[in-house]
N, C-alpha and C positions, 0 to 999 in steps of 0.2 A: 411542396410536403415540410410543412413546420413540424422540425424538433419536440420545438415547447410542447407542442398539443400533444404531444406523446408523452414525454416523460414527468413522473409523478414532482408537485411543488416541494415535497422532504428532499429531491434531489437538485432539482434549483434552488432549492433556499440555501443545501449546504454547499454546493459549487461558491454561491454569493459568498455568503458569512466565509467562508474558509479564504476564499481573492482577500477578503478585505484584509482580513486577521496576518495572511502572510505580508501585506503591502505593510502595514503596521510593526509586525515584527521585525524587519527587515529595516525600517529606518531606524527601530530600536536597537538594533542589533548594529548596525552601522555610525553609528552616531555615540556606540560605547571606546572612552578612547582607552581603557584599561586593558583594550582585547588588542593583539597585536595584528598590523593589517591581515595577514595571510591567514587568520583567527578569524576575523570578519569574514573576509572574502569566503570562505569555507562555509561560515555558518552561513551567508547571504546565502548563497548556492545553494544547500542544505533547504532550508527554509523555501528557497524559490520551485524547487522540487512539490509544495504544495498546490503553489498556482497551476502548474504544467499537468498536476493529479485534477484538480477541479476543472480543467477545460475537457479531460479525457471522460471524466465521468460521467460528462453531460450525452460524449457519443458510447458511453455505455459499456466504457470499460473496465472489464472484469480485474485487471491486472491492477490498474488505476483507482480501485475503489478498493483494493486490498491494500496500497499503498498509502492510503490519505485516511484508510482505518488506524496502519501503523504509527503515519506520524503524526495525527495524531491523539492515539494512546502516549505519544513520546512527550508529547508537549503536555496532554494533562498532567504526567510525571515531575517533568522537567520546571511548570508552573507552581509544584509543591516544594521542591525543591530548590528555588532559587531564593536565597535565605535573604541576600541581599536588595531583593527587589521589594519595591512597596508593595503593600496588601492592597490593595485595591488592586494594582497592575496587577498583580498574582491571581490574584480569583477573578478578574476580568478575562486574561489570558486562557484559565483555567476551565472558566465557564463556557467563553464562547467553542474553545476545545470538544469538552463534552457534550456541547450541544449540535457540534456537526457529528462526530461519531453517532450518535442517536438516530440523526437524520440521515446518514447515510446506512446506519442500520435499518433504518424506517424502508429504504426507498430499494434494499437487494431483490426486492421480488422481480426488481424492474430487468435489472439484467439478464442476458440469454442462462441459460439452464448451458452447465458443458456436457460434450459431447465426449465416454468414455467408450473406450473400446468393449466388445463382447468378453465374456468370458465361457467362451465356448471352446469345444475341444478343440485340440491343434490339427488340420486337416493332413491327410493323406501327402498331399505334395509338400509340406514342411519339412526343413532339413533337420536329417536323425542323424547324429552322432554317430561315427564307427563303432561298432565294438571293439575292444582291444583281443587279439587271437589269444586262446588257452596254450599254455607252453605246454610242452607235449615232452614225459618226462625221458630220458636218455638212459638205455640200458649199455654199461659198458661189456664188454666179453673179457 
């Protein structure tokens, strides 16, 4: 059975777009000489999480969808805040991140619903904390 037929096109498009976006971002960040090597490596590792999340949403992982929504929302904010970058680069990054947000949000119906525990009354076999003994007054002669 192929996963491709069962997945909505919006989810497949989001995974493809975020993979390309993450690859381009990693290349750009890795080439920035004004950043220290450790910071560059850390940023590339964080951006690589997008690729991992893109792969996992194709397996309908709700956690990956949440991670991807959070990372892309952060990317939109970063695109508006990156005043040192060129305007076309900022607009391109922001537009692709916003597109991924819309595509993932449009395909949330494809993810399984969470199973919540019932809110029924506790059973009689449940452990109940013992009540503290009542103090008896002392009578002194």
